[in-house]
Each structure stands twice: as C-alpha cells, then as structure tokens.
SEDODO-37015 format. One line per 5 residues: number of its first residue (from 1); their letters; for each residue x, y, z negated of C-alpha. Coordinates in nm, 3 decimals. Layout:
NUM	A	X Y Z; ...
//
This chain:
1	MDGKF	11.969 12.332 -11.556; 11.708 12.056 -11.582; 11.733 11.674 -11.525; 11.939 11.374 -11.633; 12.321 11.420 -11.577
6	VTYIR	12.663 11.163 -11.630; 12.958 11.407 -11.665; 13.304 11.291 -11.517; 13.632 11.450 -11.638; 13.924 11.362 -11.487
11	VSTQK	14.296 11.478 -11.590; 14.603 11.387 -11.369; 14.856 11.271 -11.655; 14.839 11.085 -11.958; 15.020 11.403 -12.145
16	QGRSG	14.743 11.631 -12.023; 14.462 11.350 -12.163; 14.625 11.379 -12.512; 14.697 11.749 -12.530; 14.369 11.826 -12.399
21	LGLEA	14.501 12.072 -12.121; 14.249 12.097 -11.847; 14.019 11.838 -12.039; 13.907 12.110 -12.273; 13.849 12.353 -12.009
26	QQEAV	13.642 12.099 -11.824; 13.431 12.043 -12.070; 13.389 12.384 -12.146; 13.279 12.460 -11.790; 13.027 12.159 -11.820
31	WEYLN	12.847 12.292 -12.166; 12.854 12.642 -11.953; 12.676 12.528 -11.674; 12.414 12.293 -11.857; 12.353 12.603 -12.117
36	GGRHK	11.984 12.699 -12.173; 11.836 12.393 -11.951; 11.606 12.097 -12.049; 11.893 11.843 -11.960; 12.003 11.516 -12.081
41	IVGEF	12.325 11.401 -12.085; 12.301 10.998 -12.059; 12.702 10.924 -12.046; 13.022 11.114 -12.057; 13.325 10.991 -11.909
46	VEVES	13.670 11.066 -11.904; 13.955 10.958 -11.674; 14.306 10.998 -11.663; 14.410 10.927 -11.331; 14.587 11.058 -10.985
51	GKRND	14.358 11.270 -10.790; 14.513 11.066 -10.470; 14.400 10.723 -10.590; 14.054 10.601 -10.543; 14.053 10.303 -10.755
56	RPQLA	13.890 10.472 -11.090; 13.729 10.276 -11.319; 13.581 10.539 -11.544; 13.436 10.666 -11.228; 13.300 10.362 -11.120
61	KALQL	13.149 10.343 -11.444; 12.986 10.676 -11.455; 12.840 10.604 -11.116; 12.686 10.289 -11.233; 12.513 10.439 -11.498
66	CRAHK	12.393 10.759 -11.258; 12.196 10.466 -11.030; 12.072 10.301 -11.356; 11.930 10.627 -11.514; 11.866 10.799 -11.172
71	AQLLV	12.058 11.078 -11.306; 12.332 11.304 -11.118; 12.707 11.273 -11.166; 12.847 11.636 -11.288; 13.201 11.740 -11.251
76	AKLDR	13.363 12.073 -11.295; 13.570 12.098 -10.996; 13.539 11.949 -10.677; 13.886 11.838 -10.636; 13.826 11.632 -10.927
81	LARNV	13.627 11.390 -10.752; 13.890 11.322 -10.457; 14.143 11.470 -10.210; 14.035 11.292 -9.925; 13.719 11.208 -9.673
86	AFISK	13.736 10.836 -9.725; 13.638 10.869 -10.102; 13.350 11.120 -10.022; 13.214 10.859 -9.802; 13.236 10.628 -10.074
91	LMEAD	13.058 10.861 -10.315; 12.787 10.896 -10.057; 12.727 10.530 -9.981; 12.689 10.495 -10.358; 12.329 10.674 -10.339
96	VKFVA	12.465 10.916 -10.612; 12.381 11.264 -10.605; 12.659 11.480 -10.769; 12.711 11.849 -10.859; 13.046 12.036 -10.870
101	IDLPE	13.054 12.321 -11.084; 13.279 12.523 -10.876; 13.090 12.449 -10.575; 12.742 12.389 -10.651; 12.616 12.368 -10.314
106	ANNLT	12.874 12.070 -10.244; 12.628 11.806 -10.264; 12.413 11.952 -9.993; 12.659 12.132 -9.768; 13.041 12.015 -9.822
111	VHVMA	12.991 11.658 -9.823; 12.732 11.729 -9.482; 13.033 11.897 -9.329; 13.248 11.658 -9.367; 13.011 11.381 -9.247
116	AMAEY	12.978 11.625 -8.930; 13.304 11.615 -8.862; 13.354 11.241 -8.884; 13.060 11.216 -8.649; 13.219 11.490 -8.420
121	EAKAI	13.559 11.279 -8.385; 13.313 10.951 -8.320; 13.173 11.149 -8.032; 13.521 11.287 -7.902; 13.645 10.913 -7.898
126	SERTK	13.342 10.790 -7.724; 13.387 11.109 -7.446; 13.738 10.988 -7.425; 13.651 10.601 -7.376; 13.376 10.720 -7.082
131	VALAA	13.652 10.908 -6.924; 13.907 10.625 -6.909; 13.628 10.364 -6.798; 13.556 10.608 -6.499; 13.920 10.649 -6.404
136	AKKRG	13.942 10.303 -6.430; 13.650 10.237 -6.217; 13.780 10.476 -5.945; 14.077 10.245 -5.943; 13.845 9.954 -5.833
141	VALGG	13.850 9.786 -6.177; 13.522 9.575 -6.209; 13.309 9.708 -6.507; 12.982 9.600 -6.654; 12.844 9.290 -6.821
146	RRVSR	12.602 8.999 -6.778; 12.259 9.032 -6.825; 12.140 8.884 -7.178; 11.948 8.565 -7.155; 11.602 8.539 -7.365
151	KRWDE	11.779 8.291 -7.581; 12.048 8.519 -7.662; 11.818 8.794 -7.731; 11.627 8.568 -7.974; 11.964 8.461 -8.177
156	HAAKG	12.057 8.826 -8.175; 11.717 8.926 -8.328; 11.755 8.643 -8.542; 12.070 8.733 -8.681; 11.940 9.094 -8.724
161	RAEGR	11.656 8.983 -8.945; 11.926 8.766 -9.152; 12.161 9.057 -9.186; 11.841 9.267 -9.305; 11.771 9.026 -9.580
166	LARSR	12.129 8.989 -9.696; 12.130 9.340 -9.721; 11.831 9.383 -9.934; 11.950 9.105 -10.125; 12.279 9.303 -10.204
171	TAAAW	12.098 9.594 -10.281; 11.885 9.416 -10.560; 12.245 9.247 -10.670; 12.395 9.608 -10.691; 12.068 9.720 -10.905
176	AKDVM	12.086 9.425 -11.167; 12.445 9.491 -11.180; 12.396 9.849 -11.294; 12.134 9.772 -11.527; 12.244 9.463 -11.712
181	PVIEG	12.527 9.653 -11.925; 12.198 9.831 -12.055; 12.011 9.512 -12.105; 12.318 9.345 -12.291; 12.315 9.695 -12.538
186	LREEG	11.948 9.608 -12.587; 12.017 9.254 -12.669; 12.287 9.323 -12.914; 12.039 9.553 -13.077; 11.817 9.286 -13.154
191	AVTLR	11.588 9.271 -12.841; 11.502 8.905 -12.726; 11.171 8.895 -12.539; 11.120 9.022 -12.211; 10.864 9.232 -12.308
196	EIAAG	11.101 9.385 -12.586; 11.394 9.436 -12.314; 11.130 9.623 -12.070; 11.044 9.843 -12.379; 11.381 9.946 -12.465
201	LNERG	11.464 10.013 -12.061; 11.150 10.271 -12.080; 11.265 10.411 -12.438; 11.596 10.475 -12.288; 11.407 10.687 -11.959
206	IEARR	11.571 10.434 -11.723; 11.265 10.375 -11.436; 11.249 10.052 -11.298; 11.378 9.957 -10.898; 11.109 10.092 -10.737
211	GGEWN	11.026 10.357 -10.981; 10.770 10.364 -11.259; 10.795 10.178 -11.603; 10.948 9.815 -11.664; 10.754 9.518 -11.732
216	SVQVM	10.830 9.149 -11.838; 10.822 9.034 -11.472; 11.073 9.300 -11.367; 11.316 9.237 -11.619; 11.279 8.863 -11.552
221	RVLKT	11.388 8.937 -11.163; 11.669 9.120 -11.283; 11.818 8.855 -11.493; 11.750 8.575 -11.219; 11.942 8.801 -10.963
226	AQE	12.250 8.893 -11.215; 12.252 8.505 -11.260; 12.291 8.413 -10.909
//
C-alpha cells in the first residue's frame, strides 16, 4: 500500500487500553495491511472511548493531521469509526479519505450507500409533502406565494455572495488551524523566519493549501489567518 497514512486505533474500555486487548490486534492488522508497500505513517493515535460517542479528541487530532498532510485515515475495523450515520456524515464533511482494513471499499461504497439512503429519505419526505399540499389544495386551501421583486432578488444575491465569502474564510481558517500545530513545532525546533518555517513544512512533506511547496507569503497568510 502506497501513500501517507494516519492510523487510528480505538478500544472501548480503560481495561482494554491498559492490557492491550483489542489494541494489539488492531495494530497487527494495520501493519499487515501496509506491509510491502511504499507508505509513510505521519501519525498514530489511540483512543479509549465508547463507540456510541462522537466527541473523540484523538480522532479529531488524527483528522486534523490527515488534512495537514493530505493523508488517509487508516483504521482496522469500520465499527471503530462509528456506529451511526451522523458520525459518518461528519467524517465525509471533514474532507478526509479513510480506509477500513476489514472493508477497504468502505471509503467509496459503504459511505456512498449511507448517503444514498439519506437522500432517499429526503426524497420520500418531499413526496409526502407534495401529496399533502395536493390534498390541501383539493380541500380549497389557497397555495402559492408572491412574486419576488428585483430589490428582493438583489438582496438575496448579495446575501449569497456574502455567505460564499464567509464559507471561503472559514475554510481558510480551518486549514490554518490544521497547520498551526506543525508550525508551532517548527518554532520550538528553532525555525524563526517565514522562510525557515516554509522550508520545514516542505521537508515534512506537507503541501500548501492549493498544492505545491510552501513559500514565505503562504506562511504569512496562515499566521495572519490563525490570529484573526
């Protein structure tokens, strides 16, 4: 298996975490899966947590490192990620690819099936709404709305553009948050100037936000965004 990976291992109880029960089996599955490939593990995270909870700090750190390095999240079992669709949706929104060793096609099959089921339910609700509206109209209930004025349309368009700018700003802020721990680490190692920080990021194989190598200007933008 080639590429960059961040491994995430979860055990359900403190007892399992201390004894290694379940932990060693997952670690062994990870190494067997990667054996023989040209891979690089950029981070390893172990979480002692309940599978029913979504607020897992170690998993959040693992996803953050995945985004920073543009790496894949690697887990031994799909059920170690979550036992509900809501969490899988959050994982998809995190824009991080993941591989479950017991079901490698999960990243492009299982998750899509879950999304398809959610879409199906949304369509079913829409159809039920249409039937209800038709029944109301048949009973004589007035339906429909007013035409939108040009002023209202312009206000709506301006609002859409503002929301777009806000979304881009949030994306940049999230990227800065993911990269800042690496930058802080470089500072602790003695990197002072923007050029030194950029060189350190490039040496660690972390691509710039839009791809390619880092330069002083890009580092300055990240630092500025992180301070806002």
